[in-house]
All heavy atoms as a GROMACS GRO file, in nm:
protein
  489
    1MET      N    1   4.458  -9.607  -0.278
    1MET     CA    2   4.381  -9.518  -0.194
    1MET      C    3   4.404  -9.376  -0.241
    1MET      O    4   4.518  -9.337  -0.270
    1MET     CB    5   4.425  -9.536  -0.049
    1MET     CG    6   4.360  -9.443   0.045
    1MET     SD    7   4.417  -9.483   0.212
    1MET     CE    8   4.302  -9.393   0.303
    2HIS      N    9   4.297  -9.301  -0.249
    2HIS     CA   10   4.312  -9.161  -0.286
    2HIS      C   11   4.191  -9.081  -0.240
    2HIS      O   12   4.085  -9.136  -0.212
    2HIS     CB   13   4.335  -9.145  -0.436
    2HIS     CG   14   4.218  -9.183  -0.521
    2HIS    ND1   15   4.201  -9.310  -0.568
    2HIS    CD2   16   4.113  -9.111  -0.566
    2HIS    CE1   17   4.090  -9.314  -0.639
    2HIS    NE2   18   4.035  -9.196  -0.639
    3ALA      N   19   4.209  -8.950  -0.234
    3ALA     CA   20   4.101  -8.858  -0.203
    3ALA      C   21   4.095  -8.756  -0.316
    3ALA      O   22   4.198  -8.715  -0.367
    3ALA     CB   23   4.127  -8.788  -0.070
    4GLU      N   24   3.975  -8.721  -0.355
    4GLU     CA   25   3.957  -8.625  -0.464
    4GLU      C   26   3.855  -8.519  -0.425
    4GLU      O   27   3.763  -8.546  -0.348
    4GLU     CB   28   3.907  -8.696  -0.590
    4GLU     CG   29   4.003  -8.797  -0.643
    4GLU     CD   30   3.949  -8.871  -0.765
    4GLU    OE1   31   3.828  -8.859  -0.794
    4GLU    OE2   32   4.028  -8.939  -0.830
    5ILE      N   33   3.875  -8.401  -0.483
    5ILE     CA   34   3.781  -8.291  -0.462
    5ILE      C   35   3.753  -8.228  -0.598
    5ILE      O   36   3.843  -8.209  -0.679
    5ILE     CB   37   3.839  -8.184  -0.367
    5ILE    CG1   38   3.858  -8.242  -0.228
    5ILE    CG2   39   3.750  -8.060  -0.363
    5ILE    CD1   40   3.924  -8.146  -0.132
    6MET      N   41   3.626  -8.196  -0.621
    6MET     CA   42   3.585  -8.118  -0.737
    6MET      C   43   3.525  -7.989  -0.684
    6MET      O   44   3.441  -7.992  -0.594
    6MET     CB   45   3.479  -8.191  -0.819
    6MET     CG   46   3.529  -8.312  -0.892
    6MET     SD   47   3.397  -8.404  -0.976
    6MET     CE   48   3.333  -8.283  -1.090
    7VAL      N   49   3.570  -7.876  -0.739
    7VAL     CA   50   3.521  -7.745  -0.696
    7VAL      C   51   3.451  -7.679  -0.815
    7VAL      O   52   3.508  -7.672  -0.924
    7VAL     CB   53   3.639  -7.656  -0.649
    7VAL    CG1   54   3.591  -7.517  -0.613
    7VAL    CG2   55   3.711  -7.722  -0.534
    8ARG      N   56   3.330  -7.631  -0.793
    8ARG     CA   57   3.252  -7.567  -0.900
    8ARG      C   58   3.275  -7.417  -0.897
    8ARG      O   59   3.248  -7.350  -0.797
    8ARG     CB   60   3.104  -7.597  -0.880
    8ARG     CG   61   3.016  -7.544  -0.988
    8ARG     CD   62   3.034  -7.627  -1.110
    8ARG     NE   63   2.923  -7.610  -1.201
    8ARG     CZ   64   2.934  -7.625  -1.330
    8ARG    NH1   65   3.049  -7.661  -1.385
    8ARG    NH2   66   2.831  -7.609  -1.408
    9ASP      N   67   3.330  -7.363  -1.005
    9ASP     CA   68   3.348  -7.219  -1.021
    9ASP      C   69   3.356  -7.194  -1.171
    9ASP      O   70   3.460  -7.214  -1.233
    9ASP     CB   71   3.476  -7.173  -0.951
    9ASP     CG   72   3.492  -7.021  -0.952
    9ASP    OD1   73   3.454  -6.956  -1.052
    9ASP    OD2   74   3.546  -6.967  -0.853
   10THR      N   75   3.245  -7.152  -1.230
   10THR     CA   76   3.238  -7.141  -1.375
   10THR      C   77   3.331  -7.036  -1.433
   10THR      O   78   3.372  -7.048  -1.548
   10THR     CB   79   3.093  -7.112  -1.420
   10THR    OG1   80   3.047  -6.995  -1.356
   10THR    CG2   81   3.002  -7.228  -1.388
   11LYS      N   82   3.366  -6.936  -1.356
   11LYS     CA   83   3.459  -6.833  -1.406
   11LYS      C   84   3.604  -6.878  -1.392
   11LYS      O   85   3.681  -6.871  -1.487
   11LYS     CB   86   3.437  -6.702  -1.331
   11LYS     CG   87   3.304  -6.637  -1.363
   11LYS     CD   88   3.285  -6.508  -1.289
   11LYS     CE   89   3.146  -6.451  -1.319
   11LYS     NZ   90   3.119  -6.332  -1.243
   12LYS      N   91   3.642  -6.924  -1.276
   12LYS     CA   92   3.780  -6.962  -1.249
   12LYS      C   93   3.823  -7.084  -1.330
   12LYS      O   94   3.937  -7.095  -1.374
   12LYS     CB   95   3.800  -6.988  -1.100
   12LYS     CG   96   3.943  -7.011  -1.059
   12LYS     CD   97   3.955  -7.020  -0.907
   12LYS     CE   98   4.099  -7.034  -0.864
   12LYS     NZ   99   4.112  -7.040  -0.719
   13TYR      N  100   3.731  -7.179  -1.348
   13TYR     CA  101   3.764  -7.305  -1.416
   13TYR      C  102   3.689  -7.321  -1.548
   13TYR      O  103   3.651  -7.430  -1.587
   13TYR     CB  104   3.734  -7.423  -1.324
   13TYR     CG  105   3.804  -7.414  -1.191
   13TYR    CD1  106   3.732  -7.397  -1.073
   13TYR    CD2  107   3.942  -7.418  -1.182
   13TYR    CE1  108   3.795  -7.388  -0.951
   13TYR    CE2  109   4.007  -7.408  -1.060
   13TYR     CZ  110   3.933  -7.393  -0.945
   13TYR     OH  111   3.996  -7.383  -0.824
   14ALA      N  112   3.670  -7.212  -1.620
   14ALA     CA  113   3.595  -7.215  -1.746
   14ALA      C  114   3.657  -7.311  -1.847
   14ALA      O  115   3.585  -7.377  -1.922
   14ALA     CB  116   3.588  -7.074  -1.806
   15ALA      N  117   3.787  -7.323  -1.848
   15ALA     CA  118   3.855  -7.409  -1.946
   15ALA      C  119   3.827  -7.557  -1.924
   15ALA      O  120   3.845  -7.637  -2.016
   15ALA     CB  121   4.006  -7.385  -1.940
   16THR      N  122   3.781  -7.595  -1.805
   16THR     CA  123   3.753  -7.736  -1.775
   16THR      C  124   3.606  -7.756  -1.738
   16THR      O  125   3.573  -7.829  -1.645
   16THR     CB  126   3.845  -7.789  -1.664
   16THR    OG1  127   3.836  -7.702  -1.549
   16THR    CG2  128   3.989  -7.797  -1.710
   17GLY      N  129   3.518  -7.686  -1.809
   17GLY     CA  130   3.375  -7.706  -1.789
   17GLY      C  131   3.322  -7.647  -1.659
   17GLY      O  132   3.215  -7.684  -1.613
   18GLY      N  133   3.397  -7.556  -1.597
   18GLY     CA  134   3.352  -7.494  -1.473
   18GLY      C  135   3.393  -7.569  -1.347
   18GLY      O  136   3.353  -7.533  -1.237
   19TRP      N  137   3.475  -7.673  -1.364
   19TRP     CA  138   3.517  -7.754  -1.250
   19TRP      C  139   3.668  -7.748  -1.230
   19TRP      O  140   3.745  -7.756  -1.324
   19TRP     CB  141   3.478  -7.900  -1.271
   19TRP     CG  142   3.332  -7.926  -1.258
   19TRP    CD1  143   3.242  -7.940  -1.360
   19TRP    CD2  144   3.259  -7.942  -1.137
   19TRP    NE1  145   3.118  -7.964  -1.310
   19TRP    CE2  146   3.125  -7.965  -1.172
   19TRP    CE3  147   3.292  -7.937  -1.003
   19TRP    CZ2  148   3.025  -7.985  -1.078
   19TRP    CZ3  149   3.191  -7.958  -0.909
   19TRP    CH2  150   3.060  -7.981  -0.947
   20GLY      N  151   3.710  -7.738  -1.104
   20GLY     CA  152   3.851  -7.752  -1.066
   20GLY      C  153   3.866  -7.885  -0.995
   20GLY      O  154   3.774  -7.931  -0.927
   21TYR      N  155   3.979  -7.949  -1.013
   21TYR     CA  156   4.000  -8.084  -0.958
   21TYR      C  157   4.126  -8.087  -0.872
   21TYR      O  158   4.223  -8.018  -0.900
   21TYR     CB  159   4.017  -8.186  -1.071
   21TYR     CG  160   3.902  -8.191  -1.166
   21TYR    CD1  161   3.899  -8.111  -1.280
   21TYR    CD2  162   3.795  -8.276  -1.143
   21TYR    CE1  163   3.793  -8.116  -1.368
   21TYR    CE2  164   3.688  -8.281  -1.232
   21TYR     CZ  165   3.688  -8.200  -1.344
   21TYR     OH  166   3.583  -8.205  -1.432
   22ALA      N  167   4.124  -8.171  -0.769
   22ALA     CA  168   4.242  -8.196  -0.686
   22ALA      C  169   4.240  -8.342  -0.646
   22ALA      O  170   4.133  -8.402  -0.629
   22ALA     CB  171   4.241  -8.108  -0.562
   23ARG      N  172   4.359  -8.402  -0.633
   23ARG     CA  173   4.368  -8.543  -0.593
   23ARG      C  174   4.490  -8.563  -0.505
   23ARG      O  175   4.595  -8.506  -0.528
   23ARG     CB  176   4.381  -8.632  -0.716
   23ARG     CG  177   4.399  -8.780  -0.679
   23ARG     CD  178   4.424  -8.864  -0.800
   23ARG     NE  179   4.297  -8.896  -0.862
   23ARG     CZ  180   4.284  -8.971  -0.970
   23ARG    NH1  181   4.390  -9.019  -1.030
   23ARG    NH2  182   4.166  -8.995  -1.021
   24TRP      N  183   4.472  -8.645  -0.403
   24TRP     CA  184   4.580  -8.689  -0.316
   24TRP      C  185   4.584  -8.840  -0.324
   24TRP      O  186   4.481  -8.906  -0.311
   24TRP     CB  187   4.555  -8.644  -0.172
   24TRP     CG  188   4.558  -8.495  -0.159
   24TRP    CD1  189   4.666  -8.419  -0.125
   24TRP    CD2  190   4.449  -8.405  -0.178
   24TRP    NE1  191   4.631  -8.286  -0.125
   24TRP    CE2  192   4.498  -8.274  -0.158
   24TRP    CE3  193   4.316  -8.420  -0.216
   24TRP    CZ2  194   4.419  -8.161  -0.169
   24TRP    CZ3  195   4.236  -8.308  -0.229
   24TRP    CH2  196   4.287  -8.180  -0.205
   25ALA      N  197   4.704  -8.898  -0.347
   25ALA     CA  198   4.715  -9.042  -0.373
   25ALA      C  199   4.806  -9.112  -0.273
   25ALA      O  200   4.896  -9.050  -0.215
   25ALA     CB  201   4.768  -9.065  -0.514
   26GLY      N  202   4.781  -9.242  -0.255
   26GLY     CA  203   4.863  -9.326  -0.169
   26GLY      C  204   4.823  -9.319  -0.023
   26GLY      O  205   4.742  -9.235   0.018
   27LEU      N  206   4.878  -9.409   0.056
   27LEU     CA  207   4.844  -9.412   0.199
   27LEU      C  208   4.888  -9.286   0.271
   27LEU      O  209   4.830  -9.248   0.372
   27LEU     CB  210   4.906  -9.536   0.264
   27LEU     CG  211   4.847  -9.670   0.217
   27LEU    CD1  212   4.922  -9.786   0.281
   27LEU    CD2  213   4.699  -9.678   0.250
   28ASP      N  214   4.993  -9.220   0.219
   28ASP     CA  215   5.038  -9.096   0.282
   28ASP      C  216   4.971  -8.972   0.220
   28ASP      O  217   5.000  -8.860   0.260
   28ASP     CB  218   5.190  -9.083   0.274
   28ASP     CG  219   5.244  -9.097   0.134
   28ASP    OD1  220   5.166  -9.126   0.042
   28ASP    OD2  221   5.365  -9.079   0.116
   29LEU      N  222   4.881  -8.994   0.125
   29LEU     CA  223   4.802  -8.889   0.060
   29LEU      C  224   4.887  -8.774   0.007
   29LEU      O  225   4.864  -8.657   0.036
   29LEU     CB  226   4.692  -8.839   0.153
   29LEU     CG  227   4.584  -8.941   0.184
   29LEU    CD1  228   4.484  -8.886   0.283
   29LEU    CD2  229   4.512  -8.986   0.057
   30LYS      N  230   4.985  -8.808  -0.077
   30LYS     CA  231   5.067  -8.706  -0.142
   30LYS      C  232   4.985  -8.638  -0.252
   30LYS      O  233   4.907  -8.704  -0.320
   30LYS     CB  234   5.192  -8.769  -0.205
   30LYS     CG  235   5.293  -8.814  -0.105
   30LYS     CD  236   5.418  -8.864  -0.175
   30LYS     CE  237   5.520  -8.908  -0.072
   30LYS     NZ  238   5.641  -8.960  -0.135
   31PRO      N  239   5.003  -8.506  -0.271
   31PRO     CA  240   4.933  -8.440  -0.381
   31PRO      C  241   4.967  -8.506  -0.514
   31PRO      O  242   5.082  -8.541  -0.541
   31PRO     CB  243   4.987  -8.297  -0.376
   31PRO     CG  244   5.030  -8.279  -0.234
   31PRO     CD  245   5.083  -8.413  -0.192
   32TYR      N  246   4.865  -8.526  -0.597
   32TYR     CA  247   4.880  -8.591  -0.727
   32TYR      C  248   4.907  -8.486  -0.834
   32TYR      O  249   4.842  -8.382  -0.837
   32TYR     CB  250   4.752  -8.667  -0.759
   32TYR     CG  251   4.750  -8.731  -0.895
   32TYR    CD1  252   4.810  -8.854  -0.916
   32TYR    CD2  253   4.687  -8.668  -1.002
   32TYR    CE1  254   4.807  -8.914  -1.041
   32TYR    CE2  255   4.684  -8.728  -1.126
   32TYR     CZ  256   4.744  -8.850  -1.146
   32TYR     OH  257   4.742  -8.908  -1.270
   33GLY      N  258   5.001  -8.514  -0.921
   33GLY     CA  259   5.032  -8.424  -1.031
   33GLY      C  260   5.142  -8.327  -0.996
   33GLY      O  261   5.144  -8.271  -0.887
   34LYS      N  262   5.235  -8.310  -1.087
   34LYS     CA  263   5.347  -8.218  -1.062
   34LYS      C  264   5.312  -8.074  -1.093
   34LYS      O  265   5.378  -7.982  -1.048
   34LYS     CB  266   5.469  -8.262  -1.142
   34LYS     CG  267   5.519  -8.400  -1.101
   34LYS     CD  268   5.649  -8.434  -1.171
   34LYS     CE  269   5.691  -8.576  -1.144
   34LYS     NZ  270   5.737  -8.606  -1.015
   35ASP      N  271   5.208  -8.053  -1.175
   35ASP     CA  272   5.163  -7.918  -1.208
   35ASP      C  273   5.014  -7.923  -1.243
   35ASP      O  274   4.951  -8.028  -1.235
   35ASP     CB  275   5.245  -7.858  -1.322
   35ASP     CG  276   5.245  -7.945  -1.447
   35ASP    OD1  277   5.140  -8.008  -1.477
   35ASP    OD2  278   5.347  -7.950  -1.515
   36SER      N  279   4.959  -7.811  -1.280
   36SER     CA  280   4.815  -7.805  -1.304
   36SER      C  281   4.771  -7.878  -1.431
   36SER      O  282   4.652  -7.892  -1.455
   36SER     CB  283   4.772  -7.659  -1.311
   36SER     OG  284   4.838  -7.593  -1.418
   37ALA      N  285   4.864  -7.928  -1.511
   37ALA     CA  286   4.828  -8.000  -1.633
   37ALA      C  287   4.749  -8.127  -1.604
   37ALA      O  288   4.672  -8.172  -1.689
   37ALA     CB  289   4.954  -8.033  -1.713
   38PHE      N  290   4.763  -8.185  -1.484
   38PHE     CA  291   4.689  -8.307  -1.452
   38PHE      C  292   4.538  -8.283  -1.457
   38PHE      O  293   4.461  -8.377  -1.476
   38PHE     CB  294   4.731  -8.363  -1.316
   38PHE     CG  295   4.653  -8.306  -1.201
   38PHE    CD1  296   4.539  -8.369  -1.155
   38PHE    CD2  297   4.694  -8.190  -1.138
   38PHE    CE1  298   4.466  -8.316  -1.049
   38PHE    CE2  299   4.623  -8.137  -1.032
   38PHE     CZ  300   4.508  -8.200  -0.988
   39VAL      N  301   4.496  -8.158  -1.442
   39VAL     CA  302   4.353  -8.126  -1.443
   39VAL      C  303   4.291  -8.165  -1.577
   39VAL      O  304   4.175  -8.207  -1.582
   39VAL     CB  305   4.332  -7.976  -1.414
   39VAL    CG1  306   4.188  -7.935  -1.436
   39VAL    CG2  307   4.373  -7.945  -1.271
   40GLU      N  308   4.367  -8.157  -1.685
   40GLU     CA  309   4.315  -8.197  -1.815
   40GLU      C  310   4.280  -8.346  -1.816
   40GLU      O  311   4.184  -8.387  -1.879
   40GLU     CB  312   4.415  -8.164  -1.926
   40GLU     CG  313   4.429  -8.016  -1.951
   40GLU     CD  314   4.298  -7.948  -1.988
   40GLU    OE1  315   4.220  -8.006  -2.066
   40GLU    OE2  316   4.273  -7.838  -1.938
   41ILE      N  317   4.359  -8.427  -1.745
   41ILE     CA  318   4.329  -8.570  -1.734
   41ILE      C  319   4.192  -8.588  -1.667
   41ILE      O  320   4.108  -8.663  -1.715
   41ILE     CB  321   4.438  -8.643  -1.654
   41ILE    CG1  322   4.571  -8.636  -1.727
   41ILE    CG2  323   4.398  -8.788  -1.628
   41ILE    CD1  324   4.690  -8.678  -1.643
   42CYS      N  325   4.171  -8.517  -1.558
   42CYS     CA  326   4.043  -8.526  -1.486
   42CYS      C  327   3.928  -8.478  -1.574
   42CYS      O  328   3.825  -8.544  -1.586
   42CYS     CB  329   4.047  -8.443  -1.358
   42CYS     SG  330   4.169  -8.497  -1.239
   43ALA      N  331   3.945  -8.362  -1.636
   43ALA     CA  332   3.840  -8.303  -1.718
   43ALA      C  333   3.803  -8.395  -1.834
   43ALA      O  334   3.684  -8.412  -1.864
   43ALA     CB  335   3.882  -8.166  -1.768
   44ASN      N  336   3.902  -8.456  -1.898
   44ASN     CA  337   3.874  -8.545  -2.010
   44ASN      C  338   3.796  -8.668  -1.966
   44ASN      O  339   3.706  -8.713  -2.037
   44ASN     CB  340   4.004  -8.586  -2.080
   44ASN     CG  341   4.066  -8.472  -2.157
   44ASN    OD1  342   3.998  -8.378  -2.195
   44ASN    ND2  343   4.196  -8.478  -2.178
   45CYS      N  344   3.827  -8.723  -1.852
   45CYS     CA  345   3.755  -8.840  -1.801
   45CYS      C  346   3.611  -8.802  -1.764
   45CYS      O  347   3.517  -8.875  -1.793
   45CYS     CB  348   3.828  -8.898  -1.681
   45CYS     SG  349   3.760  -9.055  -1.625
   46HIS      N  350   3.594  -8.688  -1.700
   46HIS     CA  351   3.461  -8.644  -1.658
   46HIS      C  352   3.373  -8.602  -1.775
   46HIS      O  353   3.252  -8.589  -1.759
   46HIS     CB  354   3.472  -8.532  -1.554
   46HIS     CG  355   3.502  -8.583  -1.418
   46HIS    ND1  356   3.404  -8.607  -1.324
   46HIS    CD2  357   3.620  -8.617  -1.360
   46HIS    CE1  358   3.460  -8.654  -1.214
   46HIS    NE2  359   3.591  -8.662  -1.232
   47LYS      N  360   3.431  -8.582  -1.892
   47LYS     CA  361   3.354  -8.546  -2.010
   47LYS      C  362   3.246  -8.651  -2.038
   47LYS      O  363   3.138  -8.618  -2.087
   47LYS     CB  364   3.449  -8.534  -2.130
   47LYS     CG  365   3.388  -8.472  -2.250
   47LYS     CD  366   3.391  -8.322  -2.236
   47LYS     CE  367   3.360  -8.259  -2.372
   47LYS     NZ  368   3.289  -8.135  -2.359
   48ALA      N  369   3.273  -8.777  -2.003
   48ALA     CA  370   3.174  -8.884  -2.022
   48ALA      C  371   3.049  -8.861  -1.937
   48ALA      O  372   2.943  -8.915  -1.968
   48ALA     CB  373   3.237  -9.018  -1.988
   49ALA      N  374   3.060  -8.782  -1.831
   49ALA     CA  375   2.947  -8.754  -1.742
   49ALA      C  376   2.890  -8.613  -1.764
   49ALA      O  377   2.828  -8.556  -1.676
   49ALA     CB  378   2.990  -8.772  -1.597
   50GLU      N  379   2.911  -8.560  -1.883
   50GLU     CA  380   2.867  -8.423  -1.913
   50GLU      C  381   2.717  -8.405  -1.890
   50GLU      O  382   2.674  -8.300  -1.843
   50GLU     CB  383   2.904  -8.390  -2.057
   50GLU     CG  384   2.883  -8.247  -2.094
   50GLU     CD  385   2.939  -8.214  -2.232
   50GLU    OE1  386   2.971  -8.307  -2.309
   50GLU    OE2  387   2.951  -8.095  -2.263
   51SER      N  388   2.637  -8.506  -1.918
   51SER     CA  389   2.492  -8.494  -1.903
   51SER      C  390   2.448  -8.485  -1.757
   51SER      O  391   2.336  -8.445  -1.728
   51SER     CB  392   2.420  -8.610  -1.971
   51SER     OG  393   2.448  -8.732  -1.903
   52THR      N  394   2.536  -8.521  -1.664
   52THR     CA  395   2.506  -8.509  -1.521
   52THR      C  396   2.599  -8.407  -1.456
   52THR      O  397   2.642  -8.422  -1.343
   52THR     CB  398   2.518  -8.645  -1.448
   52THR    OG1  399   2.649  -8.699  -1.472
   52THR    CG2  400   2.412  -8.742  -1.497
   53ASP      N  401   2.629  -8.300  -1.533
   53ASP     CA  402   2.712  -8.189  -1.487
   53ASP      C  403   2.852  -8.235  -1.446
   53ASP      O  404   2.909  -8.186  -1.350
   53ASP     CB  405   2.645  -8.112  -1.373
   53ASP     CG  406   2.702  -7.972  -1.358
   53ASP    OD1  407   2.763  -7.921  -1.454
   53ASP    OD2  408   2.689  -7.914  -1.248
   54PHE      N  409   2.906  -8.333  -1.520
   54PHE     CA  410   3.042  -8.383  -1.502
   54PHE      C  411   3.062  -8.460  -1.371
   54PHE      O  412   3.173  -8.486  -1.330
   54PHE     CB  413   3.146  -8.270  -1.515
   54PHE     CG  414   3.142  -8.203  -1.649
   54PHE    CD1  415   3.066  -8.089  -1.670
   54PHE    CD2  416   3.213  -8.256  -1.755
   54PHE    CE1  417   3.061  -8.028  -1.795
   54PHE    CE2  418   3.208  -8.196  -1.881
   54PHE     CZ  419   3.132  -8.082  -1.900
   55VAL      N  420   2.952  -8.495  -1.304
   55VAL     CA  421   2.958  -8.568  -1.178
   55VAL      C  422   2.914  -8.712  -1.204
   55VAL      O  423   2.806  -8.735  -1.260
   55VAL     CB  424   2.870  -8.503  -1.071
   55VAL    CG1  425   2.874  -8.581  -0.941
   55VAL    CG2  426   2.913  -8.358  -1.048
   56PHE      N  427   2.996  -8.810  -1.164
   56PHE     CA  428   2.962  -8.951  -1.187
   56PHE      C  429   2.858  -9.004  -1.089
   56PHE      O  430   2.777  -9.087  -1.124
   56PHE     CB  431   3.088  -9.039  -1.176
   56PHE     CG  432   3.183  -9.022  -1.291
   56PHE    CD1  433   3.305  -8.960  -1.272
   56PHE    CD2  434   3.152  -9.067  -1.417
   56PHE    CE1  435   3.394  -8.945  -1.377
   56PHE    CE2  436   3.238  -9.052  -1.524
   56PHE     CZ  437   3.360  -8.989  -1.503
   57THR      N  438   2.863  -8.959  -0.967
   57THR     CA  439   2.767  -9.007  -0.866
   57THR      C  440   2.689  -8.888  -0.812
   57THR      O  441   2.735  -8.775  -0.810
   57THR     CB  442   2.838  -9.077  -0.749
   57THR    OG1  443   2.933  -8.987  -0.691
   57THR    CG2  444   2.911  -9.202  -0.795
   58GLN      N  445   2.569  -8.916  -0.767
   58GLN     CA  446   2.485  -8.812  -0.710
   58GLN      C  447   2.481  -8.828  -0.558
   58GLN      O  448   2.494  -8.939  -0.507
   58GLN     CB  449   2.342  -8.822  -0.767
   58GLN     CG  450   2.338  -8.802  -0.918
   58GLN     CD  451   2.390  -8.664  -0.959
   58GLN    OE1  452   2.352  -8.565  -0.901
   58GLN    NE2  453   2.474  -8.661  -1.061
   59PRO      N  454   2.464  -8.719  -0.485
   59PRO     CA  455   2.459  -8.728  -0.338
   59PRO      C  456   2.347  -8.820  -0.292
   59PRO      O  457   2.239  -8.823  -0.350
   59PRO     CB  458   2.432  -8.585  -0.294
   59PRO     CG  459   2.474  -8.498  -0.409
   59PRO     CD  460   2.449  -8.581  -0.532
   60ALA      N  461   2.375  -8.897  -0.190
   60ALA     CA  462   2.276  -8.987  -0.132
   60ALA      C  463   2.185  -8.908  -0.038
   60ALA      O  464   2.228  -8.813   0.026
   60ALA     CB  465   2.344  -9.099  -0.056
   61LYS      N  466   2.061  -8.949  -0.032
   61LYS     CA  467   1.967  -8.887   0.061
   61LYS      C  468   1.998  -8.936   0.202
   61LYS      O  469   2.014  -9.056   0.225
   61LYS     CB  470   1.824  -8.920   0.024
   61LYS     CG  471   1.779  -8.855  -0.103
   61LYS     CD  472   1.633  -8.883  -0.130
   61LYS     CE  473   1.591  -8.815  -0.259
   61LYS     NZ  474   1.449  -8.835  -0.287
   62ILE      N  475   2.006  -8.844   0.293
   62ILE     CA  476   2.033  -8.879   0.434
   62ILE      C  477   1.899  -8.877   0.508
   62ILE      O  478   1.826  -8.780   0.501
   62ILE     CB  479   2.132  -8.780   0.497
   62ILE    CG1  480   2.265  -8.787   0.422
   62ILE    CG2  481   2.150  -8.808   0.646
   62ILE    CD1  482   2.367  -8.686   0.465
   63PRO      N  483   1.871  -8.988   0.576
   63PRO     CA  484   1.741  -8.994   0.647
   63PRO      C  485   1.725  -8.887   0.752
   63PRO      O  486   1.812  -8.832   0.804
   63PRO     CB  487   1.740  -9.132   0.710
   63PRO     CG  488   1.866  -9.200   0.674
   63PRO     CD  489   1.949  -9.104   0.595
   0.00000   0.00000   0.00000
């Protein structure tokens, strides 16, 4: 179980394609990563979704 957030800020997160990442893992939702280096893991994985602005899923339409 985990929760993740992606924040779009092209100036602040220029080194990672304009995205900042955060993750909380486990049932107690502890912050993931001991330092900001974990962001490179996220950015490298999201590189595969570069054609969709680094986002794997698109928002669903709400009726």
